[in-house]
All heavy atoms as TSV, in Angstrom:
chain	resi	resn	atom	element	x	y	z
A	1	MET	N	N	-6.610	-11.688	11.499
A	1	MET	CA	C	-7.719	-11.116	12.231
A	1	MET	C	C	-7.604	-9.592	12.259
A	1	MET	O	O	-8.568	-8.895	12.053
A	1	MET	CB	C	-7.736	-11.674	13.644
A	1	MET	CG	C	-8.948	-11.233	14.425
A	1	MET	SD	S	-9.071	-12.147	15.945
A	1	MET	CE	C	-9.068	-10.811	17.075
A	2	LEU	N	N	-6.401	-9.108	12.511
A	2	LEU	CA	C	-6.183	-7.666	12.556
A	2	LEU	C	C	-6.430	-7.032	11.187
A	2	LEU	O	O	-6.991	-5.946	11.100
A	2	LEU	CB	C	-4.770	-7.357	13.026
A	2	LEU	CG	C	-4.392	-5.887	13.146
A	2	LEU	CD1	C	-5.285	-5.193	14.172
A	2	LEU	CD2	C	-2.951	-5.739	13.518
A	3	LEU	N	N	-6.048	-7.743	10.139
A	3	LEU	CA	C	-6.240	-7.219	8.789
A	3	LEU	C	C	-7.716	-7.025	8.467
A	3	LEU	O	O	-8.098	-6.040	7.840
A	3	LEU	CB	C	-5.602	-8.156	7.763
A	3	LEU	CG	C	-5.632	-7.699	6.320
A	3	LEU	CD1	C	-4.895	-6.386	6.161
A	3	LEU	CD2	C	-5.032	-8.747	5.428
A	4	SER	N	N	-8.552	-7.935	8.920
A	4	SER	CA	C	-9.980	-7.796	8.658
A	4	SER	C	C	-10.574	-6.602	9.405
A	4	SER	O	O	-11.528	-5.981	8.941
A	4	SER	CB	C	-10.732	-9.072	9.023
A	4	SER	OG	O	-10.648	-9.298	10.412
A	5	LEU	N	N	-10.018	-6.253	10.551
A	5	LEU	CA	C	-10.491	-5.083	11.289
A	5	LEU	C	C	-10.061	-3.782	10.623
A	5	LEU	O	O	-10.763	-2.779	10.692
A	5	LEU	CB	C	-9.968	-5.115	12.731
A	5	LEU	CG	C	-10.499	-6.225	13.622
A	5	LEU	CD1	C	-9.778	-6.208	14.954
A	5	LEU	CD2	C	-11.992	-6.079	13.818
A	6	LEU	N	N	-8.907	-3.810	9.978
A	6	LEU	CA	C	-8.381	-2.602	9.357
A	6	LEU	C	C	-8.906	-2.392	7.939
A	6	LEU	O	O	-8.709	-1.333	7.361
A	6	LEU	CB	C	-6.851	-2.660	9.317
A	6	LEU	CG	C	-6.164	-2.632	10.664
A	6	LEU	CD1	C	-4.662	-2.788	10.473
A	6	LEU	CD2	C	-6.469	-1.351	11.412
A	7	GLN	N	N	-9.563	-3.391	7.370
A	7	GLN	CA	C	-10.050	-3.291	5.999
A	7	GLN	C	C	-11.184	-2.260	5.909
A	7	GLN	O	O	-12.119	-2.280	6.698
A	7	GLN	CB	C	-10.547	-4.650	5.532
A	7	GLN	CG	C	-10.778	-4.718	4.063
A	7	GLN	CD	C	-11.105	-6.144	3.639
A	7	GLN	OE1	O	-11.539	-6.936	4.442
A	7	GLN	NE2	N	-10.884	-6.438	2.381
A	8	VAL	N	N	-11.057	-1.367	4.948
A	8	VAL	CA	C	-12.019	-0.290	4.767
A	8	VAL	C	C	-12.783	-0.536	3.470
A	8	VAL	O	O	-12.214	-0.947	2.470
A	8	VAL	CB	C	-11.286	1.068	4.708
A	8	VAL	CG1	C	-12.262	2.187	4.480
A	8	VAL	CG2	C	-10.490	1.287	5.973
A	9	ASN	N	N	-14.069	-0.253	3.481
A	9	ASN	CA	C	-14.866	-0.414	2.277
A	9	ASN	C	C	-14.674	0.824	1.403
A	9	ASN	O	O	-15.276	1.873	1.630
A	9	ASN	CB	C	-16.337	-0.623	2.634
A	9	ASN	CG	C	-17.134	-1.109	1.452
A	9	ASN	OD1	O	-16.629	-1.141	0.333
A	9	ASN	ND2	N	-18.367	-1.471	1.697
A	10	ILE	N	N	-13.837	0.702	0.400
A	10	ILE	CA	C	-13.467	1.828	-0.453
A	10	ILE	C	C	-14.648	2.257	-1.325
A	10	ILE	O	O	-14.839	3.442	-1.586
A	10	ILE	CB	C	-12.242	1.457	-1.301
A	10	ILE	CG1	C	-11.049	1.212	-0.386
A	10	ILE	CG2	C	-11.912	2.557	-2.287
A	10	ILE	CD1	C	-9.855	0.642	-1.091
A	11	GLU	N	N	-15.433	1.307	-1.767
A	11	GLU	CA	C	-16.562	1.646	-2.642
A	11	GLU	C	C	-17.550	2.574	-1.949
A	11	GLU	O	O	-18.066	3.511	-2.567
A	11	GLU	CB	C	-17.265	0.376	-3.092
A	11	GLU	CG	C	-16.429	-0.473	-4.018
A	11	GLU	CD	C	-17.101	-1.787	-4.359
A	11	GLU	OE1	O	-18.252	-2.006	-3.934
A	11	GLU	OE2	O	-16.475	-2.588	-5.061
A	12	ASP	N	N	-17.819	2.343	-0.667
A	12	ASP	CA	C	-18.720	3.235	0.077
A	12	ASP	C	C	-18.127	4.630	0.213
A	12	ASP	O	O	-18.837	5.626	0.105
A	12	ASP	CB	C	-19.021	2.665	1.465
A	12	ASP	CG	C	-19.959	1.478	1.391
A	12	ASP	OD1	O	-20.645	1.323	0.357
A	12	ASP	OD2	O	-20.002	0.720	2.375
A	13	LYS	N	N	-16.826	4.705	0.459
A	13	LYS	CA	C	-16.191	6.015	0.590
A	13	LYS	C	C	-16.245	6.788	-0.720
A	13	LYS	O	O	-16.507	7.981	-0.734
A	13	LYS	CB	C	-14.743	5.863	1.046
A	13	LYS	CG	C	-14.598	5.595	2.505
A	13	LYS	CD	C	-13.156	5.730	2.907
A	13	LYS	CE	C	-13.030	5.716	4.403
A	13	LYS	NZ	N	-11.688	6.039	4.834
A	14	ILE	N	N	-15.996	6.103	-1.835
A	14	ILE	CA	C	-16.023	6.782	-3.135
A	14	ILE	C	C	-17.444	7.218	-3.472
A	14	ILE	O	O	-17.660	8.296	-4.018
A	14	ILE	CB	C	-15.435	5.867	-4.229
A	14	ILE	CG1	C	-13.931	5.713	-4.005
A	14	ILE	CG2	C	-15.712	6.420	-5.611
A	14	ILE	CD1	C	-13.259	4.773	-4.956
A	15	LYS	N	N	-18.432	6.386	-3.152
A	15	LYS	CA	C	-19.823	6.728	-3.440
A	15	LYS	C	C	-20.258	7.973	-2.661
A	15	LYS	O	O	-21.006	8.802	-3.166
A	15	LYS	CB	C	-20.734	5.556	-3.078
A	15	LYS	CG	C	-22.156	5.739	-3.570
A	15	LYS	CD	C	-23.116	4.670	-3.095
A	15	LYS	CE	C	-22.535	3.299	-2.976
A	15	LYS	NZ	N	-23.492	2.305	-2.469
A	16	ASN	N	N	-19.771	8.124	-1.436
A	16	ASN	CA	C	-20.156	9.250	-0.590
A	16	ASN	C	C	-19.177	10.417	-0.670
A	16	ASN	O	O	-19.283	11.363	0.108
A	16	ASN	CB	C	-20.280	8.779	0.870
A	16	ASN	CG	C	-21.355	7.730	1.023
A	16	ASN	OD1	O	-22.343	7.751	0.306
A	16	ASN	ND2	N	-21.158	6.827	1.949
A	17	ALA	N	N	-18.238	10.361	-1.596
A	17	ALA	CA	C	-17.223	11.408	-1.717
A	17	ALA	C	C	-17.843	12.707	-2.234
A	17	ALA	O	O	-18.685	12.695	-3.128
A	17	ALA	CB	C	-16.121	10.957	-2.667
A	18	PRO	N	N	-17.401	13.850	-1.699
A	18	PRO	CA	C	-17.969	15.130	-2.122
A	18	PRO	C	C	-17.543	15.574	-3.524
A	18	PRO	O	O	-18.296	16.209	-4.213
A	18	PRO	CB	C	-17.473	16.116	-1.071
A	18	PRO	CG	C	-16.292	15.478	-0.448
A	18	PRO	CD	C	-16.478	14.000	-0.580
A	19	ASP	N	N	-16.324	15.237	-3.948
A	19	ASP	CA	C	-15.868	15.646	-5.278
A	19	ASP	C	C	-14.823	14.666	-5.800
A	19	ASP	O	O	-14.453	13.710	-5.139
A	19	ASP	CB	C	-15.332	17.073	-5.269
A	19	ASP	CG	C	-14.152	17.251	-4.326
A	19	ASP	OD1	O	-13.720	16.266	-3.705
A	19	ASP	OD2	O	-13.657	18.376	-4.227
A	20	ASP	N	N	-14.335	14.927	-7.014
A	20	ASP	CA	C	-13.375	14.017	-7.649
A	20	ASP	C	C	-12.029	14.000	-6.938
A	20	ASP	O	O	-11.367	12.974	-6.907
A	20	ASP	CB	C	-13.170	14.399	-9.117
A	20	ASP	CG	C	-14.386	14.065	-9.960
A	20	ASP	OD1	O	-15.148	13.164	-9.539
A	20	ASP	OD2	O	-14.572	14.689	-11.010
A	21	ASN	N	N	-11.597	15.130	-6.402
A	21	ASN	CA	C	-10.305	15.172	-5.720
A	21	ASN	C	C	-10.300	14.252	-4.507
A	21	ASN	O	O	-9.292	13.628	-4.198
A	21	ASN	CB	C	-9.963	16.595	-5.288
A	21	ASN	CG	C	-9.686	17.483	-6.486
A	21	ASN	OD1	O	-9.265	17.019	-7.531
A	21	ASN	ND2	N	-9.933	18.769	-6.317
A	22	TYR	N	N	-11.389	14.167	-3.826
A	22	TYR	CA	C	-11.493	13.284	-2.675
A	22	TYR	C	C	-11.401	11.827	-3.113
A	22	TYR	O	O	-10.769	11.001	-2.460
A	22	TYR	CB	C	-12.803	13.541	-1.938
A	22	TYR	CG	C	-12.936	12.805	-0.632
A	22	TYR	CD1	C	-12.254	13.235	0.498
A	22	TYR	CD2	C	-13.734	11.674	-0.523
A	22	TYR	CE1	C	-12.357	12.570	1.698
A	22	TYR	CE2	C	-13.849	10.998	0.670
A	22	TYR	CZ	C	-13.166	11.450	1.778
A	22	TYR	OH	O	-13.277	10.777	2.953
A	23	GLN	N	N	-12.003	11.498	-4.249
A	23	GLN	CA	C	-11.945	10.131	-4.763
A	23	GLN	C	C	-10.522	9.742	-5.129
A	23	GLN	O	O	-10.085	8.628	-4.856
A	23	GLN	CB	C	-12.849	9.989	-5.980
A	23	GLN	CG	C	-14.317	10.104	-5.651
A	23	GLN	CD	C	-15.186	10.059	-6.888
A	23	GLN	OE1	O	-14.682	9.992	-8.003
A	23	GLN	NE2	N	-16.493	10.104	-6.693
A	24	ILE	N	N	-9.801	10.655	-5.722
A	24	ILE	CA	C	-8.411	10.391	-6.078
A	24	ILE	C	C	-7.586	10.172	-4.816
A	24	ILE	O	O	-6.751	9.279	-4.751
A	24	ILE	CB	C	-7.835	11.548	-6.922
A	24	ILE	CG1	C	-8.532	11.579	-8.282
A	24	ILE	CG2	C	-6.338	11.406	-7.100
A	24	ILE	CD1	C	-8.244	12.811	-9.098
A	25	GLY	N	N	-7.825	10.964	-3.800
A	25	GLY	CA	C	-7.115	10.800	-2.532
A	25	GLY	C	C	-7.397	9.466	-1.876
A	25	GLY	O	O	-6.509	8.850	-1.289
A	26	ILE	N	N	-8.630	9.000	-1.969
A	26	ILE	CA	C	-8.983	7.692	-1.403
A	26	ILE	C	C	-8.236	6.584	-2.138
A	26	ILE	O	O	-7.686	5.676	-1.512
A	26	ILE	CB	C	-10.504	7.454	-1.467
A	26	ILE	CG1	C	-11.219	8.386	-0.502
A	26	ILE	CG2	C	-10.837	6.006	-1.143
A	26	ILE	CD1	C	-12.722	8.351	-0.627
A	27	LEU	N	N	-8.198	6.666	-3.451
A	27	LEU	CA	C	-7.502	5.635	-4.220
A	27	LEU	C	C	-6.001	5.634	-3.933
A	27	LEU	O	O	-5.397	4.581	-3.756
A	27	LEU	CB	C	-7.755	5.828	-5.715
A	27	LEU	CG	C	-9.174	5.518	-6.171
A	27	LEU	CD1	C	-9.340	5.844	-7.647
A	27	LEU	CD2	C	-9.517	4.075	-5.899
A	28	ILE	N	N	-5.394	6.809	-3.878
A	28	ILE	CA	C	-3.973	6.897	-3.572
A	28	ILE	C	C	-3.711	6.358	-2.170
A	28	ILE	O	O	-2.771	5.592	-1.940
A	28	ILE	CB	C	-3.467	8.346	-3.720
A	28	ILE	CG1	C	-3.472	8.749	-5.187
A	28	ILE	CG2	C	-2.067	8.495	-3.132
A	28	ILE	CD1	C	-3.199	10.213	-5.420
A	29	GLY	N	N	-4.540	6.731	-1.228
A	29	GLY	CA	C	-4.357	6.284	0.145
A	29	GLY	C	C	-4.575	4.799	0.329
A	29	GLY	O	O	-4.008	4.191	1.236
A	30	SER	N	N	-5.375	4.194	-0.532
A	30	SER	CA	C	-5.605	2.761	-0.393
A	30	SER	C	C	-4.491	1.942	-1.038
A	30	SER	O	O	-4.196	0.839	-0.600
A	30	SER	CB	C	-6.949	2.381	-0.985
A	30	SER	OG	O	-6.976	2.647	-2.358
A	31	TYR	N	N	-3.863	2.450	-2.088
A	31	TYR	CA	C	-2.797	1.705	-2.759
A	31	TYR	C	C	-1.406	2.068	-2.263
A	31	TYR	O	O	-0.466	1.306	-2.480
A	31	TYR	CB	C	-2.862	1.911	-4.275
A	31	TYR	CG	C	-4.049	1.237	-4.892
A	31	TYR	CD1	C	-5.049	1.967	-5.510
A	31	TYR	CD2	C	-4.186	-0.140	-4.847
A	31	TYR	CE1	C	-6.146	1.346	-6.067
A	31	TYR	CE2	C	-5.277	-0.773	-5.407
A	31	TYR	CZ	C	-6.255	-0.017	-6.014
A	31	TYR	OH	O	-7.333	-0.641	-6.558
A	32	LEU	N	N	-1.237	3.175	-1.611
A	32	LEU	CA	C	0.085	3.603	-1.150
A	32	LEU	C	C	0.703	2.636	-0.146
A	32	LEU	O	O	1.885	2.297	-0.291
A	32	LEU	CB	C	0.004	5.023	-0.572
A	32	LEU	CG	C	1.328	5.684	-0.237
A	32	LEU	CD1	C	2.167	5.850	-1.490
A	32	LEU	CD2	C	1.079	7.038	0.393
A	33	PRO	N	N	-0.013	2.148	0.858
A	33	PRO	CA	C	0.622	1.190	1.780
A	33	PRO	C	C	1.092	-0.085	1.074
A	33	PRO	O	O	2.166	-0.607	1.386
A	33	PRO	CB	C	-0.484	0.869	2.788
A	33	PRO	CG	C	-1.391	2.033	2.731
A	33	PRO	CD	C	-1.338	2.524	1.318
A	34	LEU	N	N	0.318	-0.582	0.110
A	34	LEU	CA	C	0.733	-1.761	-0.642
A	34	LEU	C	C	1.995	-1.466	-1.435
A	34	LEU	O	O	2.937	-2.270	-1.445
A	34	LEU	CB	C	-0.385	-2.205	-1.584
A	34	LEU	CG	C	-0.050	-3.373	-2.492
A	34	LEU	CD1	C	0.183	-4.636	-1.680
A	34	LEU	CD2	C	-1.151	-3.586	-3.507
A	35	PHE	N	N	2.057	-0.333	-2.078
A	35	PHE	CA	C	3.231	0.049	-2.853
A	35	PHE	C	C	4.461	0.153	-1.950
A	35	PHE	O	O	5.544	-0.317	-2.314
A	35	PHE	CB	C	2.974	1.385	-3.569
A	35	PHE	CG	C	4.147	1.880	-4.348
A	35	PHE	CD1	C	4.499	1.282	-5.546
A	35	PHE	CD2	C	4.908	2.944	-3.886
A	35	PHE	CE1	C	5.581	1.735	-6.275
A	35	PHE	CE2	C	5.991	3.404	-4.608
A	35	PHE	CZ	C	6.334	2.799	-5.805
A	36	ILE	N	N	4.306	0.748	-0.779
A	36	ILE	CA	C	5.432	0.894	0.156
A	36	ILE	C	C	5.925	-0.480	0.613
A	36	ILE	O	O	7.131	-0.714	0.696
A	36	ILE	CB	C	5.028	1.777	1.351
A	36	ILE	CG1	C	4.858	3.221	0.884
A	36	ILE	CG2	C	6.055	1.697	2.468
A	36	ILE	CD1	C	4.292	4.145	1.924
A	37	LEU	N	N	5.011	-1.414	0.890
A	37	LEU	CA	C	5.423	-2.751	1.313
A	37	LEU	C	C	6.161	-3.488	0.197
A	37	LEU	O	O	7.141	-4.187	0.458
A	37	LEU	CB	C	4.204	-3.554	1.759
A	37	LEU	CG	C	3.608	-3.158	3.092
A	37	LEU	CD1	C	2.344	-3.966	3.364
A	37	LEU	CD2	C	4.607	-3.358	4.212
A	38	VAL	N	N	5.718	-3.322	-1.039
A	38	VAL	CA	C	6.395	-3.974	-2.166
A	38	VAL	C	C	7.799	-3.412	-2.334
A	38	VAL	O	O	8.764	-4.163	-2.517
A	38	VAL	CB	C	5.566	-3.818	-3.466
A	38	VAL	CG1	C	6.358	-4.225	-4.688
A	38	VAL	CG2	C	4.288	-4.621	-3.357
A	39	VAL	N	N	7.941	-2.105	-2.253
A	39	VAL	CA	C	9.264	-1.481	-2.386
A	39	VAL	C	C	10.172	-1.918	-1.237
A	39	VAL	O	O	11.350	-2.240	-1.453
A	39	VAL	CB	C	9.139	0.062	-2.445
A	39	VAL	CG1	C	10.492	0.733	-2.316
A	39	VAL	CG2	C	8.462	0.471	-3.740
A	40	LEU	N	N	9.662	-1.963	-0.032
A	40	LEU	CA	C	10.451	-2.397	1.117
A	40	LEU	C	C	10.905	-3.846	0.958
A	40	LEU	O	O	12.059	-4.186	1.226
A	40	LEU	CB	C	9.641	-2.233	2.403
A	40	LEU	CG	C	10.340	-2.638	3.680
A	40	LEU	CD1	C	11.549	-1.746	3.926
A	40	LEU	CD2	C	9.379	-2.550	4.846
A	41	ALA	N	N	10.012	-4.714	0.498
A	41	ALA	CA	C	10.379	-6.118	0.277
A	41	ALA	C	C	11.459	-6.237	-0.790
A	41	ALA	O	O	12.407	-7.011	-0.638
A	41	ALA	CB	C	9.148	-6.917	-0.119
A	42	TYR	N	N	11.359	-5.450	-1.852
A	42	TYR	CA	C	12.367	-5.491	-2.911
A	42	TYR	C	C	13.717	-5.002	-2.395
A	42	TYR	O	O	14.758	-5.596	-2.694
A	42	TYR	CB	C	11.921	-4.652	-4.109
A	42	TYR	CG	C	12.965	-4.575	-5.189
A	42	TYR	CD1	C	13.226	-5.679	-5.997
A	42	TYR	CD2	C	13.701	-3.413	-5.390
A	42	TYR	CE1	C	14.196	-5.623	-6.982
A	42	TYR	CE2	C	14.673	-3.353	-6.375
A	42	TYR	CZ	C	14.916	-4.451	-7.164
A	42	TYR	OH	O	15.878	-4.399	-8.130
A	43	LEU	N	N	13.715	-3.924	-1.621
A	43	LEU	CA	C	14.974	-3.408	-1.080
A	43	LEU	C	C	15.629	-4.407	-0.136
A	43	LEU	O	O	16.854	-4.590	-0.165
A	43	LEU	CB	C	14.735	-2.076	-0.373
A	43	LEU	CG	C	14.381	-0.900	-1.281
A	43	LEU	CD1	C	14.033	0.332	-0.449
A	43	LEU	CD2	C	15.512	-0.600	-2.249
A	44	LEU	N	N	14.848	-5.070	0.694
A	44	LEU	CA	C	15.399	-6.103	1.573
A	44	LEU	C	C	15.959	-7.270	0.771
A	44	LEU	O	O	17.011	-7.820	1.101
A	44	LEU	CB	C	14.329	-6.593	2.548
A	44	LEU	CG	C	13.952	-5.620	3.657
A	44	LEU	CD1	C	12.755	-6.148	4.433
A	44	LEU	CD2	C	15.127	-5.395	4.571
A	45	TYR	N	N	15.273	-7.649	-0.284
A	45	TYR	CA	C	15.753	-8.722	-1.154
A	45	TYR	C	C	17.092	-8.355	-1.780
A	45	TYR	O	O	18.038	-9.140	-1.765
A	45	TYR	CB	C	14.709	-9.010	-2.233
A	45	TYR	CG	C	15.211	-9.899	-3.337
A	45	TYR	CD1	C	15.344	-11.262	-3.148
A	45	TYR	CD2	C	15.551	-9.359	-4.579
A	45	TYR	CE1	C	15.814	-12.087	-4.164
A	45	TYR	CE2	C	16.007	-10.172	-5.594
A	45	TYR	CZ	C	16.144	-11.523	-5.375
A	45	TYR	OH	O	16.613	-12.319	-6.382
A	46	ARG	N	N	17.192	-7.151	-2.337
A	46	ARG	CA	C	18.456	-6.719	-2.962
A	46	ARG	C	C	19.574	-6.629	-1.957
A	46	ARG	O	O	20.705	-7.024	-2.232
A	46	ARG	CB	C	18.281	-5.353	-3.637
A	46	ARG	CG	C	17.883	-5.471	-5.068
A	46	ARG	CD	C	17.963	-4.183	-5.778
A	46	ARG	NE	N	19.361	-3.814	-6.013
A	46	ARG	CZ	C	19.745	-2.642	-6.499
A	46	ARG	NH1	N	18.851	-1.739	-6.796
A	46	ARG	NH2	N	21.001	-2.379	-6.705
A	47	PHE	N	N	19.283	-6.105	-0.769
A	47	PHE	CA	C	20.297	-5.973	0.268
A	47	PHE	C	C	20.846	-7.346	0.654
A	47	PHE	O	O	22.050	-7.548	0.734
A	47	PHE	CB	C	19.715	-5.263	1.498
A	47	PHE	CG	C	20.642	-5.240	2.669
A	47	PHE	CD1	C	21.733	-4.392	2.682
A	47	PHE	CD2	C	20.429	-6.078	3.754
A	47	PHE	CE1	C	22.595	-4.369	3.764
A	47	PHE	CE2	C	21.285	-6.074	4.833
A	47	PHE	CZ	C	22.374	-5.214	4.839
A	48	ASN	N	N	19.952	-8.301	0.888
A	48	ASN	CA	C	20.390	-9.638	1.289
A	48	ASN	C	C	21.091	-10.372	0.144
A	48	ASN	O	O	22.032	-11.128	0.381
A	48	ASN	CB	C	19.206	-10.455	1.794
A	48	ASN	CG	C	18.773	-10.000	3.163
A	48	ASN	OD1	O	19.594	-9.598	3.975
A	48	ASN	ND2	N	17.490	-10.023	3.410
A	49	LYS	N	N	20.654	-10.153	-1.083
A	49	LYS	CA	C	21.292	-10.788	-2.228
A	49	LYS	C	C	22.720	-10.277	-2.379
A	49	LYS	O	O	23.659	-11.061	-2.595
A	49	LYS	CB	C	20.489	-10.491	-3.492
A	49	LYS	CG	C	21.028	-11.164	-4.727
A	49	LYS	CD	C	20.154	-10.850	-5.927
A	49	LYS	CE	C	20.762	-11.414	-7.185
A	49	LYS	NZ	N	19.983	-11.053	-8.356
A	50	ASN	N	N	22.913	-8.967	-2.268
A	50	ASN	CA	C	24.251	-8.400	-2.386
A	50	ASN	C	C	25.134	-8.801	-1.210
A	50	ASN	O	O	26.330	-9.007	-1.380
A	50	ASN	CB	C	24.163	-6.876	-2.474
A	50	ASN	CG	C	23.618	-6.412	-3.818
A	50	ASN	OD1	O	23.659	-7.146	-4.794
A	50	ASN	ND2	N	23.078	-5.210	-3.841
A	51	ARG	N	N	24.556	-8.926	-0.036
A	51	ARG	CA	C	25.339	-9.317	1.138
A	51	ARG	C	C	25.821	-10.758	1.000
A	51	ARG	O	O	26.957	-11.070	1.346
A	51	ARG	CB	C	24.511	-9.159	2.399
A	51	ARG	CG	C	25.337	-9.312	3.665
A	51	ARG	CD	C	24.522	-9.056	4.875
A	51	ARG	NE	N	23.585	-10.171	5.002
A	51	ARG	CZ	C	22.806	-10.351	6.060
A	51	ARG	NH1	N	22.799	-9.468	7.023
A	51	ARG	NH2	N	22.008	-11.391	6.130
A	52	ASN	N	N	24.975	-11.640	0.477
A	52	ASN	CA	C	25.371	-13.037	0.281
A	52	ASN	C	C	26.381	-13.191	-0.849
A	52	ASN	O	O	27.209	-14.086	-0.825
A	52	ASN	CB	C	24.147	-13.906	0.016
A	52	ASN	CG	C	23.301	-14.102	1.251
A	52	ASN	OD1	O	23.797	-13.993	2.363
A	52	ASN	ND2	N	22.026	-14.369	1.038
A	53	LYS	N	N	26.305	-12.321	-1.854
A	53	LYS	CA	C	27.215	-12.391	-2.989
A	53	LYS	C	C	28.640	-12.028	-2.544
A	53	LYS	O	O	29.615	-12.593	-3.028
A	53	LYS	CB	C	26.766	-11.447	-4.083
A	53	LYS	CG	C	27.535	-11.599	-5.382
A	53	LYS	CD	C	27.103	-10.580	-6.402
A	53	LYS	CE	C	25.846	-11.064	-7.090
A	53	LYS	NZ	N	25.489	-10.195	-8.231
A	54	GLU	N	N	28.775	-11.089	-1.607
A	54	GLU	CA	C	30.083	-10.650	-1.137
A	54	GLU	C	C	30.766	-11.701	-0.274
A	54	GLU	O	O	31.980	-11.744	-0.180
A	54	GLU	CB	C	29.955	-9.353	-0.343
A	54	GLU	CG	C	29.547	-8.174	-1.198
A	54	GLU	CD	C	29.276	-6.928	-0.374
A	54	GLU	OE1	O	29.386	-6.997	0.857
A	54	GLU	OE2	O	28.936	-5.907	-0.983
A	55	SER	N	N	30.011	-12.573	0.363
A	55	SER	CA	C	30.593	-13.580	1.260
A	55	SER	C	C	31.262	-14.697	0.513
A	55	SER	O	O	31.019	-15.066	-0.535
A	55	SER	CB	C	29.514	-14.187	2.157
A	55	SER	OG	O	28.957	-13.175	2.953
């Protein structure tokens, strides 16, 4: 439910963007949180894998 409230319509923002730099910023800002979550999940996976290997 919270995710649906936080979802932003990127196409409308790009259509109303004043210039190309703003469009690039919108795209980076929309994919950056996903990238950070993927990296965090991978780091947690590696940490737990190495911790279990040592035991």
